[in-house]
ZADO-1210 file (C-alpha; in nm, 4 decimals, padded with zeros to 6 digits):
<atoms>
<atom x="02.1418" y="03.0485" z="01.4393" code="MET" pos="1"/>
<atom x="02.4725" y="03.0948" z="01.3198" code="ALA" pos="2"/>
<atom x="02.5303" y="03.1996" z="00.9138" code="LYS" pos="3"/>
<atom x="02.7178" y="02.9457" z="00.7463" code="ILE" pos="4"/>
<atom x="02.9308" y="03.0458" z="00.4060" code="SER" pos="5"/>
<atom x="02.6957" y="02.8739" z="00.0913" code="PRO" pos="6"/>
<atom x="03.0566" y="02.6869" z="00.0313" code="ILE" pos="7"/>
<atom x="03.0100" y="02.5125" z="00.3195" code="GLN" pos="8"/>
<atom x="02.5958" y="02.5104" z="00.3487" code="PHE" pos="9"/>
<atom x="02.7374" y="02.2699" z="00.0099" code="PHE" pos="10"/>
<atom x="02.9423" y="02.1002" z="00.1622" code="ARG" pos="11"/>
<atom x="02.6922" y="02.0414" z="00.4755" code="GLN" pos="12"/>
<atom x="02.4239" y="01.8735" z="00.1736" code="VAL" pos="13"/>
<atom x="02.5695" y="01.6173" z="00.0135" code="LYS" pos="14"/>
<atom x="02.6775" y="01.5605" z="00.2946" code="GLN" pos="15"/>
<atom x="02.3019" y="01.4361" z="00.3980" code="GLU" pos="16"/>
<atom x="02.2966" y="01.3231" z="00.0239" code="VAL" pos="17"/>
<atom x="02.5352" y="01.0186" z="00.0653" code="LYS" pos="18"/>
<atom x="02.3189" y="00.9959" z="00.3876" code="LYS" pos="19"/>
<atom x="01.9450" y="00.9389" z="00.1439" code="VAL" pos="20"/>
<atom x="01.8938" y="00.5554" z="00.0838" code="SER" pos="21"/>
<atom x="01.7772" y="00.5428" z="-00.3044" code="TRP" pos="22"/>
<atom x="01.5683" y="00.3175" z="-00.3699" code="PRO" pos="23"/>
<atom x="01.6454" y="00.0172" z="-00.6534" code="THR" pos="24"/>
<atom x="01.5560" y="00.0423" z="-01.0311" code="ARG" pos="25"/>
<atom x="01.3173" y="-00.2155" z="-00.9317" code="LYS" pos="26"/>
<atom x="01.1788" y="-00.1249" z="-00.6697" code="GLU" pos="27"/>
<atom x="01.1296" y="00.2278" z="-00.8731" code="VAL" pos="28"/>
<atom x="00.9958" y="00.0004" z="-01.1697" code="ILE" pos="29"/>
<atom x="00.6964" y="-00.1724" z="-00.9114" code="GLN" pos="30"/>
<atom x="00.5956" y="00.1356" z="-00.7333" code="THR" pos="31"/>
<atom x="00.5583" y="00.3557" z="-01.0941" code="SER" pos="32"/>
<atom x="00.3144" y="00.0270" z="-01.1977" code="MET" pos="33"/>
<atom x="00.1673" y="00.0493" z="-00.9132" code="MET" pos="34"/>
<atom x="00.0511" y="00.4142" z="-00.9023" code="VAL" pos="35"/>
<atom x="-00.0445" y="00.3778" z="-01.3152" code="ILE" pos="36"/>
<atom x="-00.2595" y="00.0849" z="-01.1668" code="VAL" pos="37"/>
<atom x="-00.4228" y="00.2880" z="-00.9299" code="ILE" pos="38"/>
<atom x="-00.4493" y="00.5674" z="-01.0931" code="VAL" pos="39"/>
<atom x="-00.6371" y="00.3943" z="-01.3563" code="ALA" pos="40"/>
<atom x="-00.8710" y="00.2543" z="-01.1355" code="ILE" pos="41"/>
<atom x="-00.9889" y="00.5401" z="-00.9832" code="ALA" pos="42"/>
<atom x="-01.0616" y="00.7285" z="-01.3338" code="ALA" pos="43"/>
<atom x="-01.2109" y="00.4279" z="-01.4894" code="THR" pos="44"/>
<atom x="-01.4051" y="00.4259" z="-01.0936" code="PHE" pos="45"/>
<atom x="-01.5426" y="00.8090" z="-01.1131" code="PHE" pos="46"/>
<atom x="-01.5708" y="00.7882" z="-01.4900" code="PHE" pos="47"/>
<atom x="-01.8555" y="00.5508" z="-01.4336" code="PHE" pos="48"/>
<atom x="-01.9887" y="00.7207" z="-01.0992" code="VAL" pos="49"/>
<atom x="-02.0085" y="01.1142" z="-01.3580" code="ASP" pos="50"/>
<atom x="-02.2024" y="00.8942" z="-01.5624" code="GLN" pos="51"/>
<atom x="-02.4566" y="00.8019" z="-01.3746" code="ILE" pos="52"/>
<atom x="-02.5300" y="01.0643" z="-01.1037" code="LEU" pos="53"/>
<atom x="-02.5275" y="01.2893" z="-01.5345" code="GLY" pos="54"/>
<atom x="-02.7877" y="00.9426" z="-01.5854" code="TRP" pos="55"/>
<atom x="-02.9808" y="01.0759" z="-01.2604" code="VAL" pos="56"/>
<atom x="-03.0012" y="01.4520" z="-01.2475" code="VAL" pos="57"/>
<atom x="-03.1202" y="01.4330" z="-01.5973" code="LYS" pos="58"/>
<atom x="-03.3942" y="01.1738" z="-01.5444" code="LEU" pos="59"/>
<atom x="-03.4861" y="01.3926" z="-01.2032" code="VAL" pos="60"/>
<atom x="-03.4326" y="01.7199" z="-01.3699" code="PHE" pos="61"/>
<atom x="-03.6592" y="01.6154" z="-01.7276" code="GLY" pos="62"/>
<atom x="-03.3723" y="01.6949" z="-01.9479" code="LEU" pos="63"/>
<atom x="-03.4292" y="01.3648" z="-02.1951" code="GLY" pos="64"/>
<atom x="-03.3323" y="01.0540" z="-02.1626" code="VAL" pos="65"/>
</atoms>
C-alpha cells in the first residue's frame, strides 16, 4: 500500500465527508425520541421481571415474603 502524506489524507477525508448523507434535524429528533421510548419500555419491563423473579426466589428459599 502506497504511503500518503498527512495533508493528502486529510484532503481525502474532507472529500469523503462531503459525500455523507446527513440526517435532517427532524429525523434526528424522531429517531432520538424513538430510542428514548424504547429504552423506557425495556427498562420498565426488566424492572418488573426483576421484581417478580426476586419474589419467586424469596418464596422458594423461604427468605420471608
